[in-house]
Z-matrix of the N, CA and C atoms (Angstrom, degrees):
N
C 1 1.536
C 2 1.551 1 108.24
N 3 1.345 2 114.50 1 130.66
C 4 1.459 3 121.23 2 177.34
C 5 1.578 4 112.31 3 -49.72
N 6 1.426 5 111.70 4 142.31
C 7 1.556 6 110.81 5 -179.48
C 8 1.554 7 107.96 6 -71.51
N 9 1.271 8 124.07 7 -9.17
C 10 1.460 9 116.40 8 175.96
C 11 1.517 10 109.81 9 -91.57
N 12 1.304 11 128.02 10 -5.81
C 13 1.429 12 132.91 11 -176.15
C 14 1.549 13 109.39 12 -56.05
N 15 1.412 14 116.03 13 -39.02
C 16 1.462 15 115.42 14 -178.41
C 17 1.564 16 111.33 15 -62.68
N 18 1.402 17 118.34 16 -32.52
C 19 1.414 18 110.93 17 171.22
C 20 1.446 19 120.53 18 -73.02
N 21 1.189 20 122.50 19 -9.50
C 22 1.477 21 116.56 20 176.36
C 23 1.371 22 113.94 21 -74.08
N 24 1.351 23 119.99 22 -28.50
C 25 1.562 24 123.29 23 179.80
C 26 1.556 25 105.56 24 -103.28
N 27 1.292 26 125.58 25 2.94
C 28 1.382 27 125.52 26 -176.16
C 29 1.644 28 112.37 27 -57.34
N 30 1.144 29 119.94 28 138.80
C 31 1.537 30 120.53 29 179.15
C 32 1.476 31 105.80 30 -75.91
N 33 1.138 32 121.59 31 152.64
C 34 1.620 33 129.92 32 177.35
C 35 1.512 34 104.35 33 -55.26
N 36 1.388 35 116.28 34 157.83
C 37 1.375 36 120.26 35 177.50
C 38 1.538 37 119.79 36 -63.15
N 39 1.302 38 117.89 37 -43.32
C 40 1.435 39 121.99 38 175.72
C 41 1.534 40 110.22 39 -53.41
N 42 1.345 41 118.85 40 -39.65
C 43 1.474 42 119.93 41 -179.31
C 44 1.563 43 111.86 42 -69.34
N 45 1.350 44 120.31 43 -22.72
C 46 1.378 45 125.54 44 177.23
C 47 1.455 46 116.23 45 -88.70
N 48 1.280 47 116.00 46 -15.28
C 49 1.591 48 114.93 47 -174.68
C 50 1.345 49 115.44 48 -67.15
N 51 1.391 50 118.37 49 -37.56
C 52 1.572 51 112.48 50 178.39
C 53 1.498 52 117.02 51 -70.02
N 54 1.344 53 119.18 52 -20.45
C 55 1.483 54 119.39 53 171.09
C 56 1.460 55 112.11 54 -68.84
N 57 1.485 56 112.54 55 -40.59
C 58 1.433 57 121.13 56 176.94
C 59 1.460 58 113.88 57 -57.22
N 60 1.407 59 113.59 58 -56.35
C 61 1.458 60 117.72 59 -178.61
C 62 1.427 61 111.88 60 -62.27
N 63 1.330 62 123.26 61 -49.27
C 64 1.383 63 121.20 62 176.25
C 65 1.585 64 116.78 63 -54.24
N 66 1.350 65 113.24 64 -41.43
C 67 1.395 66 118.12 65 177.00
C 68 1.452 67 116.80 66 -58.89
N 69 1.299 68 112.82 67 -41.69
C 70 1.508 69 122.56 68 -179.39
C 71 1.558 70 108.63 69 -63.24
N 72 1.353 71 109.45 70 -52.68
C 73 1.539 72 106.90 71 177.32
C 74 1.477 73 120.93 72 -63.98
N 75 1.343 74 114.68 73 -34.77
C 76 1.551 75 115.12 74 169.26
C 77 1.487 76 112.98 75 -62.88
N 78 1.305 77 119.14 76 -37.02
C 79 1.498 78 121.94 77 -179.65
C 80 1.471 79 104.57 78 -64.15
N 81 1.318 80 119.74 79 -46.36
C 82 1.511 81 116.37 80 -175.76
C 83 1.523 82 112.96 81 -66.81
N 84 1.368 83 119.12 82 -33.46
C 85 1.504 84 121.54 83 176.09
C 86 1.715 85 105.84 84 -69.35
N 87 1.261 86 109.00 85 -34.54
C 88 1.488 87 106.58 86 -179.76
C 89 1.572 88 114.53 87 -65.65
N 90 1.367 89 119.83 88 -33.31
C 91 1.363 90 129.46 89 167.64
C 92 1.574 91 111.37 90 -58.97
N 93 1.271 92 117.47 91 -50.83
C 94 1.481 93 120.52 92 175.06
C 95 1.536 94 111.38 93 -55.54
N 96 1.326 95 115.04 94 -46.56
C 97 1.482 96 119.14 95 -176.51
C 98 1.477 97 106.49 96 -54.27
N 99 1.406 98 119.91 97 -48.64
C 100 1.520 99 120.93 98 -179.98
C 101 1.501 100 110.17 99 -65.55
N 102 1.304 101 120.49 100 -39.78
C 103 1.400 102 120.35 101 -175.62
C 104 1.509 103 109.93 102 -62.38
N 105 1.456 104 114.56 103 -49.11
C 106 1.471 105 114.56 104 175.53
C 107 1.550 106 120.47 105 -66.09
N 108 1.411 107 113.98 106 -9.48
C 109 1.405 108 116.75 107 179.76
C 110 1.537 109 106.68 108 -82.61
N 111 1.156 110 117.10 109 -28.46
C 112 1.530 111 124.22 110 174.34
C 113 1.483 112 114.98 111 73.68
N 114 1.403 113 117.45 112 23.71
C 115 1.357 114 117.31 113 -176.45
C 116 1.512 115 114.38 114 -109.75
N 117 1.377 116 117.60 115 9.55
C 118 1.346 117 126.43 116 179.08
C 119 1.457 118 114.37 117 118.15
N 120 1.458 119 115.29 118 152.95
C 121 1.400 120 118.44 119 -171.09
C 122 1.634 121 102.70 120 -126.47
N 123 1.354 122 114.85 121 171.87
C 124 1.320 123 123.38 122 173.25
C 125 1.567 124 107.25 123 -73.22
N 126 1.388 125 114.80 124 163.78
C 127 1.496 126 119.95 125 -172.25
C 128 1.438 127 119.32 126 -49.08
N 129 1.358 128 120.61 127 -52.55
C 130 1.303 129 129.82 128 176.02
C 131 1.521 130 112.47 129 -57.12
N 132 1.365 131 114.33 130 -52.74
C 133 1.502 132 117.46 131 -176.01
C 134 1.541 133 109.98 132 -66.70
N 135 1.373 134 116.16 133 -30.95
C 136 1.493 135 114.67 134 177.40
C 137 1.530 136 106.67 135 -68.60
N 138 1.391 137 123.48 136 -39.67
C 139 1.381 138 122.46 137 179.77
C 140 1.534 139 108.17 138 -61.30
N 141 1.389 140 120.68 139 -46.94
C 142 1.426 141 121.21 140 175.48
C 143 1.445 142 116.01 141 -55.75
N 144 1.321 143 116.70 142 -44.94
C 145 1.450 144 116.65 143 176.42
C 146 1.538 145 118.10 144 -65.45
N 147 1.320 146 111.41 145 -34.69
C 148 1.413 147 114.46 146 176.15
C 149 1.540 148 110.49 147 -67.09
N 150 1.350 149 117.82 148 -35.84
C 151 1.513 150 115.43 149 173.67
C 152 1.529 151 111.95 150 -67.98
N 153 1.266 152 119.71 151 -39.51
C 154 1.520 153 127.38 152 165.98
C 155 1.553 154 108.69 153 -41.16
N 156 1.286 155 117.97 154 -64.01
C 157 1.374 156 122.44 155 -177.79
C 158 1.468 157 115.29 156 -52.54
N 159 1.310 158 118.35 157 -35.15
C 160 1.401 159 127.44 158 -173.43
C 161 1.577 160 110.03 159 -84.78
N 162 1.275 161 115.04 160 -34.51
C 163 1.511 162 120.48 161 -172.02
C 164 1.451 163 113.72 162 -106.57
N 165 1.379 164 116.40 163 -26.26
C 166 1.518 165 116.03 164 -171.23
C 167 1.448 166 111.67 165 88.17
N 168 1.251 167 124.18 166 -6.87
C 169 1.556 168 127.13 167 179.19
C 170 1.449 169 106.09 168 -84.74
N 171 1.255 170 116.08 169 126.53
C 172 1.585 171 124.23 170 172.52
C 173 1.525 172 114.89 171 -44.92
N 174 1.264 173 114.31 172 129.08
C 175 1.453 174 121.65 173 -178.80
C 176 1.524 175 114.79 174 -45.85
N 177 1.330 176 116.90 175 -36.07
C 178 1.468 177 115.26 176 178.87
C 179 1.479 178 112.43 177 -74.30
N 180 1.279 179 118.32 178 -29.54
C 181 1.382 180 123.76 179 171.63
C 182 1.606 181 116.02 180 -64.71
N 183 1.383 182 110.13 181 -40.77
C 184 1.397 183 117.66 182 168.98
C 185 1.557 184 109.72 183 -53.72
N 186 1.305 185 115.44 184 -56.42
C 187 1.379 186 115.72 185 176.25
C 188 1.426 187 125.32 186 -47.43
N 189 1.400 188 112.94 187 -41.56
C 190 1.394 189 120.35 188 172.65
C 191 1.504 190 112.40 189 -61.87
N 192 1.366 191 112.07 190 -48.26
C 193 1.575 192 115.86 191 -174.41
C 194 1.558 193 110.87 192 -68.59
N 195 1.303 194 118.62 193 -29.62
C 196 1.453 195 116.29 194 -180.00
C 197 1.554 196 106.44 195 -82.32
N 198 1.341 197 121.53 196 -18.51
C 199 1.460 198 117.17 197 -179.02
C 200 1.500 199 113.10 198 -60.01
N 201 1.421 200 116.04 199 -31.70
C 202 1.447 201 119.35 200 -175.22
C 203 1.531 202 112.15 201 -67.01
N 204 1.458 203 121.50 202 -51.22
C 205 1.417 204 118.96 203 179.48
C 206 1.511 205 111.46 204 -70.25
N 207 1.328 206 118.15 205 -23.44
C 208 1.544 207 119.20 206 176.55
C 209 1.615 208 106.25 207 -68.50
N 210 1.190 209 117.63 208 -39.06
C 211 1.442 210 121.17 209 179.68
C 212 1.493 211 108.28 210 -67.04
N 213 1.234 212 119.23 211 -39.30
C 214 1.413 213 122.07 212 175.79
C 215 1.462 214 117.97 213 -54.70
N 216 1.413 215 110.37 214 -35.20
C 217 1.469 216 120.49 215 -177.91
C 218 1.574 217 115.01 216 -70.19
N 219 1.532 218 109.30 217 -14.70
C 220 1.470 219 115.82 218 -179.63
C 221 1.459 220 112.28 219 -69.96
N 222 1.261 221 116.24 220 -36.71
C 223 1.539 222 120.35 221 -175.46
C 224 1.454 223 115.53 222 -47.75
N 225 1.427 224 117.55 223 -60.80
C 226 1.444 225 119.79 224 -178.56
C 227 1.509 226 113.67 225 -66.46
N 228 1.427 227 114.35 226 -13.24
C 229 1.530 228 117.92 227 173.74
C 230 1.391 229 115.14 228 -86.43
N 231 1.337 230 112.63 229 -14.96
C 232 1.486 231 115.02 230 176.98
C 233 1.539 232 113.57 231 95.66
N 234 1.370 233 114.57 232 3.38
C 235 1.429 234 113.66 233 -179.60
C 236 1.538 235 104.43 234 -91.61
N 237 1.405 236 109.87 235 161.60
C 238 1.558 237 116.00 236 -178.88
C 239 1.539 238 104.70 237 -141.27
N 240 1.416 239 113.97 238 132.97
C 241 1.399 240 119.87 239 -175.37
C 242 1.658 241 114.65 240 -73.25
N 243 1.381 242 117.54 241 151.64
C 244 1.424 243 118.73 242 172.67
C 245 1.549 244 104.23 243 -106.29
N 246 1.363 245 112.62 244 -179.97
C 247 1.517 246 119.63 245 -176.82
C 248 1.578 247 101.55 246 -61.17
N 249 1.268 248 122.38 247 -39.88
C 250 1.408 249 122.38 248 -176.92
C 251 1.523 250 112.91 249 -60.87
N 252 1.287 251 118.52 250 -29.11
C 253 1.450 252 123.41 251 -178.26
C 254 1.576 253 108.98 252 -75.19
N 255 1.203 254 119.77 253 -35.13
C 256 1.461 255 125.38 254 177.00
C 257 1.471 256 108.97 255 -72.96
N 258 1.309 257 120.22 256 -42.27
C 259 1.413 258 116.68 257 178.55
C 260 1.494 259 116.12 258 -76.63
N 261 1.218 260 111.98 259 -20.74
C 262 1.640 261 119.94 260 170.52
C 263 1.373 262 106.18 261 -64.03
N 264 1.373 263 125.44 262 -41.82
C 265 1.434 264 120.91 263 -169.43
C 266 1.527 265 108.90 264 -65.80
N 267 1.445 266 118.87 265 -32.24
C 268 1.328 267 119.16 266 -175.41
C 269 1.571 268 114.69 267 -92.93
N 270 1.251 269 117.32 268 -31.23
C 271 1.488 270 123.61 269 -168.10
C 272 1.528 271 114.15 270 -79.98
N 273 1.475 272 115.91 271 -42.36
C 274 1.441 273 116.54 272 -177.69
C 275 1.482 274 108.72 273 -71.60
N 276 1.337 275 127.27 274 -42.74
C 277 1.314 276 126.88 275 176.50
C 278 1.518 277 113.17 276 -62.33
N 279 1.223 278 121.14 277 -40.11
C 280 1.506 279 126.78 278 177.13
C 281 1.468 280 108.29 279 -59.12
N 282 1.379 281 113.89 280 -51.71
C 283 1.540 282 117.24 281 -177.59
C 284 1.512 283 111.25 282 -68.02
N 285 1.319 284 120.92 283 -28.25
C 286 1.411 285 122.22 284 -179.12
C 287 1.503 286 103.24 285 -70.48
N 288 1.344 287 121.96 286 -46.10
C 289 1.339 288 118.31 287 -177.69
C 290 1.516 289 116.86 288 -63.18
N 291 1.429 290 119.44 289 -39.49
C 292 1.398 291 126.34 290 165.37
C 293 1.442 292 114.85 291 -48.35
N 294 1.327 293 113.80 292 -56.35
C 295 1.422 294 120.35 293 178.40
C 296 1.368 295 118.85 294 -52.97
N 297 1.374 296 116.08 295 -44.09
C 298 1.424 297 124.60 296 -179.31
C 299 1.532 298 113.38 297 -65.57
N 300 1.411 299 116.76 298 -28.86
C 301 1.411 300 127.31 299 173.70
C 302 1.508 301 113.09 300 -71.17
N 303 1.293 302 112.65 301 -37.94
C 304 1.520 303 113.68 302 -170.10
C 305 1.553 304 118.42 303 -104.82
N 306 1.348 305 110.44 304 -19.79
C 307 1.449 306 113.57 305 -176.06
C 308 1.498 307 109.89 306 -89.12
N 309 1.342 308 115.39 307 151.58
C 310 1.554 309 117.58 308 -178.05
C 311 1.515 310 114.41 309 -76.38
N 312 1.228 311 115.38 310 151.44
C 313 1.520 312 125.03 311 169.39
C 314 1.497 313 109.98 312 -88.21
N 315 1.293 314 116.97 313 119.85
C 316 1.436 315 123.14 314 -175.82
C 317 1.580 316 112.18 315 -94.41
N 318 1.366 317 113.53 316 135.43
C 319 1.532 318 115.22 317 -174.32
C 320 1.675 319 102.27 318 -120.59
N 321 1.254 320 115.65 319 -16.12
C 322 1.465 321 117.27 320 -176.24
C 323 1.495 322 106.44 321 -88.21
N 324 1.377 323 122.15 322 125.30
C 325 1.397 324 128.49 323 -177.40
C 326 1.441 325 119.93 324 -44.04
N 327 1.412 326 113.89 325 -44.27
C 328 1.437 327 118.51 326 176.57
C 329 1.360 328 114.85 327 -71.16
N 330 1.320 329 123.30 328 -37.31
C 331 1.425 330 126.31 329 175.10
C 332 1.550 331 112.13 330 -67.29
N 333 1.412 332 110.57 331 -40.40
C 334 1.517 333 110.66 332 174.35
C 335 1.462 334 115.49 333 -60.80
N 336 1.363 335 120.71 334 -35.95
C 337 1.437 336 123.58 335 179.58
C 338 1.381 337 111.19 336 -70.44
N 339 1.366 338 121.94 337 -37.52
C 340 1.378 339 124.36 338 177.44
C 341 1.402 340 118.09 339 -65.21
N 342 1.485 341 110.50 340 -39.47
C 343 1.501 342 116.14 341 176.42
C 344 1.455 343 112.14 342 -73.68
N 345 1.328 344 123.26 343 -34.72
C 346 1.426 345 125.09 344 178.85
C 347 1.498 346 106.99 345 -62.18
N 348 1.341 347 120.89 346 -47.69
C 349 1.423 348 125.12 347 -172.03
C 350 1.549 349 103.48 348 -65.83
N 351 1.392 350 117.34 349 -42.53
C 352 1.443 351 119.31 350 179.87
C 353 1.529 352 112.83 351 -56.26
N 354 1.375 353 107.59 352 -40.59
C 355 1.422 354 116.18 353 -176.83
C 356 1.642 355 107.28 354 -62.33
N 357 1.190 356 116.87 355 -42.85
C 358 1.590 357 124.90 356 -175.83
C 359 1.551 358 100.74 357 -58.44
N 360 1.325 359 116.53 358 -53.70
C 361 1.497 360 119.58 359 -171.16
C 362 1.475 361 111.74 360 -69.79
N 363 1.351 362 121.90 361 -34.45
C 364 1.491 363 126.25 362 176.86
C 365 1.497 364 105.84 363 -68.26
N 366 1.281 365 124.75 364 -45.03
C 367 1.462 366 125.73 365 171.77
C 368 1.537 367 113.67 366 -51.59
N 369 1.246 368 112.04 367 -45.34
C 370 1.462 369 118.59 368 -178.55
C 371 1.457 370 113.02 369 -67.49
N 372 1.345 371 112.85 370 -34.46
C 373 1.509 372 120.24 371 176.08
C 374 1.537 373 106.10 372 -67.22
N 375 1.152 374 117.30 373 -51.93
C 376 1.556 375 121.88 374 -174.74
C 377 1.570 376 106.50 375 -59.03
N 378 1.351 377 115.62 376 -39.81
C 379 1.553 378 122.43 377 -173.88
C 380 1.508 379 103.41 378 -64.32
N 381 1.415 380 116.71 379 -47.36
C 382 1.571 381 118.61 380 -179.34
C 383 1.350 382 110.98 381 -59.62
N 384 1.165 383 122.26 382 -41.44
C 385 1.540 384 126.91 383 -179.73
C 386 1.457 385 112.44 384 -64.63
N 387 1.370 386 113.50 385 -48.22
C 388 1.495 387 121.59 386 -177.58
C 389 1.514 388 109.88 387 -72.19
N 390 1.240 389 118.02 388 -44.98
C 391 1.607 390 117.82 389 175.45
C 392 1.509 391 111.23 390 -61.13
N 393 1.351 392 116.36 391 -45.56
C 394 1.440 393 117.16 392 178.05
C 395 1.419 394 120.82 393 -54.27
N 396 1.304 395 114.50 394 -32.24
C 397 1.488 396 125.40 395 168.94
C 398 1.444 397 113.45 396 -53.70
N 399 1.202 398 115.83 397 -40.09
C 400 1.571 399 125.26 398 178.38
C 401 1.528 400 112.19 399 51.14
N 402 1.467 401 115.00 400 54.42
C 403 1.425 402 120.96 401 -178.17
C 404 1.532 403 108.31 402 -117.71
N 405 1.208 404 116.46 403 30.47
C 406 1.578 405 119.66 404 178.89
C 407 1.506 406 115.15 405 113.93
N 408 1.339 407 121.47 406 134.04
C 409 1.455 408 123.09 407 -178.46
C 410 1.632 409 106.89 408 -71.66
N 411 1.392 410 99.56 409 164.34
C 412 1.585 411 108.98 410 173.14
C 413 1.540 412 113.16 411 -65.92
N 414 1.304 413 117.85 412 164.28
C 415 1.388 414 117.03 413 -174.66
C 416 1.574 415 110.71 414 -68.36
N 417 1.362 416 117.63 415 -34.10
C 418 1.432 417 121.25 416 -177.98
C 419 1.519 418 112.42 417 -73.17
N 420 1.468 419 117.26 418 -40.61
C 421 1.458 420 121.46 419 174.18
C 422 1.465 421 105.41 420 -66.55
N 423 1.250 422 126.48 421 -45.52
C 424 1.455 423 125.59 422 -178.84
C 425 1.512 424 112.21 423 -53.93
N 426 1.377 425 116.62 424 -35.45
C 427 1.422 426 121.83 425 177.21
C 428 1.494 427 113.71 426 -59.35
N 429 1.252 428 106.86 427 -49.04
C 430 1.591 429 120.98 428 -175.07
C 431 1.478 430 108.49 429 -62.64
N 432 1.403 431 113.89 430 -45.74
C 433 1.489 432 118.78 431 178.60
C 434 1.540 433 111.15 432 -65.28
N 435 1.367 434 112.62 433 -39.78
C 436 1.492 435 112.25 434 177.60
C 437 1.549 436 119.78 435 -66.01
N 438 1.394 437 109.98 436 -31.48
C 439 1.591 438 109.77 437 175.36
C 440 1.582 439 100.73 438 -74.08
N 441 1.304 440 128.24 439 -36.69
C 442 1.387 441 125.56 440 176.11
C 443 1.463 442 115.94 441 -48.27
N 444 1.488 443 110.03 442 -53.84
C 445 1.368 444 122.52 443 -178.13
C 446 1.525 445 118.16 444 -66.31
N 447 1.428 446 113.34 445 -36.31
C 448 1.457 447 125.20 446 -174.08
C 449 1.573 448 113.54 447 -80.97
N 450 1.298 449 110.92 448 -40.52
C 451 1.475 450 117.32 449 -174.23
C 452 1.576 451 113.66 450 -107.85
N 453 1.292 452 117.35 451 -8.64
C 454 1.519 453 122.74 452 179.55
C 455 1.474 454 109.46 453 78.43
N 456 1.270 455 120.06 454 14.63
C 457 1.529 456 117.61 455 178.03
C 458 1.651 457 106.30 456 -78.21
N 459 1.258 458 117.92 457 151.53
C 460 1.327 459 125.22 458 176.64
C 461 1.540 460 109.14 459 -63.94
N 462 1.381 461 113.49 460 159.41
C 463 1.558 462 112.68 461 179.42
C 464 1.497 463 105.28 462 -67.15
N 465 1.351 464 121.67 463 -31.45
C 466 1.417 465 124.43 464 -176.87
C 467 1.552 466 107.36 465 -61.14
N 468 1.401 467 112.64 466 -54.24
C 469 1.554 468 114.36 467 -178.80
C 470 1.378 469 114.31 468 -68.17
N 471 1.318 470 125.45 469 -31.16
C 472 1.455 471 124.52 470 177.47
C 473 1.450 472 108.81 471 -69.88
N 474 1.375 473 121.00 472 -46.48
C 475 1.567 474 122.34 473 179.58
C 476 1.461 475 110.40 474 -61.19
N 477 1.296 476 116.56 475 -46.18
C 478 1.465 477 123.23 476 -172.66
C 479 1.522 478 106.32 477 -63.18
N 480 1.324 479 118.99 478 -49.30
C 481 1.456 480 121.64 479 178.82
C 482 1.478 481 115.85 480 -54.42
N 483 1.299 482 112.95 481 -47.86
C 484 1.490 483 118.68 482 -176.92
C 485 1.465 484 111.98 483 -73.00
N 486 1.367 485 119.07 484 -47.90
C 487 1.377 486 121.28 485 178.00
C 488 1.488 487 116.95 486 -66.89
N 489 1.185 488 120.73 487 -31.92
C 490 1.607 489 122.89 488 172.24
C 491 1.512 490 108.83 489 -66.01
N 492 1.255 491 112.50 490 -42.17
C 493 1.506 492 118.58 491 -179.17
C 494 1.582 493 106.52 492 -56.69
N 495 1.400 494 119.40 493 -59.50
C 496 1.344 495 122.72 494 -177.51
C 497 1.356 496 117.17 495 -59.26
N 498 1.346 497 118.17 496 -38.22
C 499 1.431 498 130.69 497 -178.50
C 500 1.616 499 107.10 498 -59.74
N 501 1.420 500 111.65 499 -47.65
C 502 1.484 501 117.09 500 -175.29
C 503 1.552 502 105.39 501 -69.82
N 504 1.331 503 118.49 502 -37.85
C 505 1.465 504 121.03 503 177.65
C 506 1.556 505 112.95 504 -63.20
N 507 1.472 506 114.99 505 -46.19
C 508 1.284 507 125.08 506 -179.63
C 509 1.601 508 109.84 507 -60.81
N 510 1.213 509 119.37 508 -46.17
C 511 1.510 510 128.13 509 177.11
C 512 1.518 511 105.93 510 -57.97
N 513 1.319 512 122.36 511 -53.62
C 514 1.437 513 125.35 512 172.43
C 515 1.473 514 115.98 513 -51.91
N 516 1.285 515 120.81 514 -35.61
C 517 1.466 516 122.85 515 179.39
C 518 1.595 517 111.65 516 -86.14
N 519 1.283 518 119.29 517 -3.81
C 520 1.393 519 123.32 518 171.84
C 521 1.510 520 111.67 519 103.74
N 522 1.351 521 121.96 520 12.67
C 523 1.380 522 126.73 521 -175.46
C 524 1.520 523 104.42 522 -69.63
N 525 1.438 524 116.05 523 155.41
C 526 1.392 525 124.89 524 -177.77
C 527 1.555 526 115.58 525 -77.81
N 528 1.317 527 113.55 526 114.96
C 529 1.472 528 119.04 527 -173.11
C 530 1.676 529 101.22 528 -131.75
N 531 1.342 530 113.82 529 130.58
C 532 1.457 531 118.28 530 -175.71
C 533 1.497 532 110.67 531 -175.84
N 534 1.335 533 112.92 532 -147.37
C 535 1.414 534 120.07 533 -176.34
C 536 1.604 535 106.36 534 -62.64
N 537 1.312 536 118.05 535 -46.68
C 538 1.459 537 120.88 536 175.74
C 539 1.426 538 113.11 537 -47.25
N 540 1.322 539 126.69 538 -45.68
C 541 1.391 540 126.97 539 172.69
C 542 1.505 541 118.45 540 -56.44
N 543 1.294 542 114.48 541 -39.09
C 544 1.489 543 120.47 542 174.93
C 545 1.482 544 108.09 543 -69.78
N 546 1.296 545 124.85 544 -53.19
C 547 1.293 546 127.59 545 174.81
C 548 1.610 547 119.58 546 -50.08
N 549 1.296 548 112.22 547 -36.19
C 550 1.400 549 117.96 548 -178.52
C 551 1.452 550 109.11 549 -82.54
N 552 1.404 551 120.40 550 -29.12
C 553 1.432 552 117.99 551 -179.19
C 554 1.531 553 112.38 552 -75.34
N 555 1.381 554 115.48 553 -25.24
C 556 1.452 555 117.43 554 179.28
C 557 1.555 556 113.65 555 -100.91
N 558 1.299 557 113.86 556 -18.14
C 559 1.441 558 118.26 557 -175.39
C 560 1.515 559 116.15 558 -97.31
N 561 1.431 560 119.46 559 -30.57
C 562 1.333 561 122.45 560 -172.66
C 563 1.525 562 114.21 561 -62.99
N 564 1.200 563 119.43 562 -44.15
C 565 1.509 564 126.51 563 176.63
C 566 1.488 565 110.69 564 -52.98
N 567 1.228 566 122.92 565 -62.78
C 568 1.451 567 120.31 566 174.71
C 569 1.532 568 122.40 567 -53.25
N 570 1.413 569 112.74 568 -34.98
C 571 1.431 570 115.23 569 179.31
C 572 1.640 571 105.91 570 -73.14
N 573 1.282 572 112.00 571 -43.18
C 574 1.515 573 106.76 572 177.00
C 575 1.450 574 120.18 573 -58.90
N 576 1.400 575 111.54 574 -36.39
C 577 1.457 576 122.60 575 175.50
C 578 1.578 577 112.20 576 -49.06
N 579 1.569 578 104.98 577 -51.82
C 580 1.493 579 112.62 578 -177.20
C 581 1.549 580 110.38 579 -64.89
N 582 1.408 581 117.88 580 -37.09
C 583 1.441 582 117.43 581 179.69
C 584 1.372 583 115.45 582 -73.49
N 585 1.363 584 123.43 583 -30.72
C 586 1.460 585 123.80 584 166.98
C 587 1.542 586 112.52 585 -61.96
N 588 1.248 587 116.59 586 -32.48
C 589 1.506 588 120.85 587 176.41
C 590 1.527 589 109.71 588 -59.23
N 591 1.280 590 114.11 589 -37.28
C 592 1.486 591 123.03 590 -172.10
C 593 1.585 592 106.94 591 -82.27
N 594 1.298 593 114.92 592 -52.64
C 595 1.503 594 118.58 593 -174.13
C 596 1.503 595 116.74 594 -86.89
N 597 1.340 596 121.81 595 -16.20
C 598 1.356 597 134.82 596 179.50
C 599 1.426 598 113.17 597 -122.20
N 600 1.321 599 121.41 598 55.04
C 601 1.517 600 122.10 599 -162.19
C 602 1.453 601 109.33 600 -74.89
N 603 1.367 602 126.06 601 -21.57
C 604 1.418 603 125.09 602 171.21
C 605 1.472 604 115.36 603 -77.51
N 606 1.351 605 113.63 604 -6.98
C 607 1.421 606 115.50 605 -176.30
C 608 1.608 607 119.75 606 69.27
N 609 1.223 608 111.83 607 21.12
C 610 1.514 609 114.07 608 -177.58
C 611 1.398 610 116.08 609 -61.73
N 612 1.433 611 115.30 610 -48.35
C 613 1.352 612 122.53 611 -174.58
C 614 1.729 613 110.73 612 -66.37
N 615 1.340 614 107.06 613 -44.40
C 616 1.535 615 112.33 614 176.91
C 617 1.486 616 111.35 615 -58.38
N 618 1.399 617 122.71 616 -42.82
C 619 1.372 618 127.53 617 -171.95
C 620 1.469 619 110.51 618 -71.09
N 621 1.411 620 118.32 619 -39.99
C 622 1.387 621 123.39 620 -174.19
C 623 1.539 622 110.97 621 -75.24
N 624 1.305 623 116.11 622 -36.74
C 625 1.520 624 121.87 623 -177.34
C 626 1.596 625 108.05 624 -96.04
N 627 1.250 626 117.82 625 -5.16
C 628 1.554 627 121.41 626 -166.54
C 629 1.456 628 111.35 627 42.77
N 630 1.365 629 115.35 628 37.30
C 631 1.422 630 125.01 629 178.38
C 632 1.602 631 110.80 630 48.13
N 633 1.409 632 114.49 631 42.44
C 634 1.393 633 117.43 632 -176.84
C 635 1.469 634 114.72 633 -54.95
N 636 1.216 635 117.10 634 -38.60
C 637 1.623 636 120.53 635 -176.87
C 638 1.476 637 109.19 636 -75.30
N 639 1.398 638 119.24 637 -12.26
C 640 1.433 639 119.61 638 -171.74
C 641 1.514 640 110.54 639 -105.47
N 642 1.343 641 120.32 640 -23.59
C 643 1.407 642 116.16 641 -177.17
C 644 1.515 643 106.76 642 -82.50
N 645 1.290 644 122.55 643 154.16
C 646 1.381 645 125.57 644 -163.54
C 647 1.566 646 111.44 645 77.37
N 648 1.414 647 111.50 646 -160.56
C 649 1.430 648 114.20 647 -177.13
C 650 1.483 649 109.74 648 -71.90
N 651 1.346 650 123.01 649 126.94
C 652 1.416 651 122.09 650 -167.99
C 653 1.580 652 112.36 651 -68.78
N 654 1.254 653 114.00 652 -38.70
C 655 1.501 654 117.88 653 176.23
C 656 1.530 655 111.34 654 54.19
N 657 1.343 656 120.14 655 -148.69
C 658 1.485 657 123.84 656 -177.39
C 659 1.432 658 107.99 657 -83.57
N 660 1.349 659 114.97 658 94.59
C 661 1.374 660 117.37 659 -169.54
C 662 1.562 661 117.92 660 -65.46
N 663 1.297 662 114.98 661 -40.01
C 664 1.440 663 115.16 662 -178.17
C 665 1.490 664 117.04 663 -95.23
N 666 1.349 665 122.53 664 1.98
C 667 1.390 666 118.83 665 -172.08
C 668 1.594 667 108.38 666 -96.29
């Protein structure tokens, strides 16, 4: 099948916006679920949380603020944002802040584990909705793809290099790293793959992108 075939049957952008918006909001609440579980976060979220601890700025707001310089790094790498990229910068961080304000902080190990697992599933759900809309990658995913395209690194190498770096920095800043970090690293890819099977049944997004963001370490799929 020609790589442009997916575009022939693509829904118009207005029809895809609701899925994009819902996916980004769900994604942000998934991050908050993991944060309130207290068992560890994905690399970028641990970095954002570490900066929150150091600055007092909510981690969702940190995510929004960092989205701007990250997007600036796209240009020399040859990447260009879509409307979904710009909405991503605002919505995920906002939803994370709201979730952190309304969701309970768990202290019992069983409840922590349940809420952490729920967070991974909810992030995967949001990612499936967001990616199926196919309106532009998240700023952090675009950075990794840009490194892949510019320097010829594999997606796995690009993603691993970036995410290990931010994870180490986040740990140094006091971000939450633990069991949830491990579960996220190994679990989010399969969950997103299942969700894409539901929300992108014709496989248009997967074929056109070759699931570039998902091969290798899955990391923060929608950001």
